[in-house]
N, C-alpha and C positions, 0 to 999 in steps of 0.2 A: 058700434052696436047699440041697439036700443035696450032699454031696461027689460023688455020682454024676452029678448033673445040671449041675454047674458047667462052663461051656464052658472048654475047654482054651486056654490062651494060647499063642501060638507067636510066635517072633521072625520078623520079616520082614527079610530081607537087602536092603539097598539094591542096586539094579542099578547097575553102573559101566561098562556097555558102550555107553552112549550119552551124547551131550553135550546138555545143554539150554542154549540160548542165551537171554538175556533178551529179551523182546519189546520192539521199539522203542516209544516213546510215541506214535507215530502222529501227530505234530505237535501233541500237546497243549500243549506249551510254546510253540508258535508261534501258537496260537489267539488269545491276546489281542493279540499283535503284528499279526497279520493283520487283526483286527477293527478296529484302530486306523486302518486305511486306509479304513474304511467311513464314509460321512456319518452314518449312524446305526448304531453298533455293535450295539444291541439288536435292531434290524430285521434286520441282517445275520445275527445268531445264529438268529433265528427263521427266516430264509430257508435256512440250512443245515439247521435241524431239519426243516423242511417239504419242501423240494424238493432239498436236497443242494448247491445252488449259491447264493452270495450275491454281490451286486454290490459290488465294491471299486474304489476309485479308484486308478489308477496315478499314479506321480510323488510320492506321500506317503511310503510305506514302501519301495516297490519300484517299478521299471519292469518291464515285460513285453515279451519278444520273442516275436512270434507268427510261427510258420512252418507251412507246408503239411505234411500227412502224407506226401505224395509225396517231399518233400525229406528228411524224417526217415527214411523207409523206405529211401531211396537211401543216406543216410549209414550207416545201421545194416546195410545190406544184407539187410533182412529186411521182411516184411510181418506177422509174427507180433507181436501186442501185447506179449506177455511178453518176447519177444526184444528188441524196441525198448525196453522199460522197462529191461531189464538193460544195454543199450547206453548209454542215457541215464544210468544210474547210474554208469557207468564214465567217460564223457566229461564229465559235469558233476558231479564229485565233491562230494557234500554239497549241491549246489544243487537247489532245488525245480523241478520241471517237472510240467506236468499236460497231459492230452489232452482234447480235445472230440471225441468220436467221431461225434457227429451231424454236425458240419460239417467233419470231416477236418482239424483243426488241433491244433497243440501249442504250448505257451507255456512259456517258461522265465523265472523270475523273477530279474531282475538288479538291481544297486543303482540307486536313484533317481538321476536325472541322466545315466544311460547314453545316453539319447535325444539328449543334447547333444553327445556325442563324435562326431568326423568319420565313423567308419565306420557309425554308427547314424543319422545325421541324414537319410537318404534312405529312400524306400520302394521296395520291389521287388514282383514279383509273388509271390515265394515267401517273403518275410519283411518284417516291419515291427516297428519298436520303438514301443511304446505309452507315451508319456510323460504328463506332467501333463494333467489333465482328461479323460483317457480312462478309461472304466469297463470293467471286466472281470468276467465271471461266474466266480468262483473256487469250485472245489468245496470241500466240508468237508474238512479235513485228514485225517479218518479214512477218507475214501472212496479206497481203493487197489485196488479190484477193477474191471477193465475191463468185466466182465459185468454190473455193476449201475449203472444210469443212463447218461447220456450223457457225463458228465465225471468223470474220476478222476485221482489223483496217480500218475504214472509213477515219480517220485522225491519222496516225501512231505517236506514241511518238517518237520524234526525239531527245529530250534532257532530261536528268534526271531533275526532279523537275518542268518541264514546264507542267502546267496544265490549264484546261479551266477555264475562269473566271466565278464564280457563277452567276454574273450578265448577261453574255452572254448566259448562259444556261437557266436562268429565262426568258430572252427575247425570246428565241427559244421556250420554252413552251408556253409563252403567245401568240406569233404568231400562233403557231399550234392550240391552243385552240380557238383563234378568227376565224381562217379559219374553223375549224370544226363546231363552232357555226353558222357562216354564211352559211355553206353548208347545215346544218340541217334546217335552217330558209328558204332556197331556195327550199328545197325539201319538206318542210311542216312536216318534222319528228318530 
């Protein structure tokens, strides 16, 4: 190249007027831990790859509390999925929770054995603690968009063994029930 055709080099100044936050790992460190709850981890991995949901056994690595969408909507005082997701992120700090939008259910993962604690040893119409030998369709930890598929993580599992506090889940259920009762009283139902 001749000096006349050499492209001019120019310095690019870095922009400093915005903040770049690191992208969370979207549950990648939790994947092996979750898969250990499957009867066949390789099959569960294939289920995630093919359909986005894998069948995992409760009571091994975690117990799950299943509650109705109506209860969660009442607790969050919202029926907007992203608003509910934000609410769950606040009231279940660090604890993973997912939604099944097809059946109108939410699940919070709590420590194994929670089902044996007195407040969780009974079933109700709006909540149930799923213990040993219960199987649960758990979404791929990278599925965090409510617009894709029927099941997604409202609060993704970011680290292995990090679960919801049973007390925080109990408070969420209490808040939802109180709001539902107040709403019924206001409508005369």
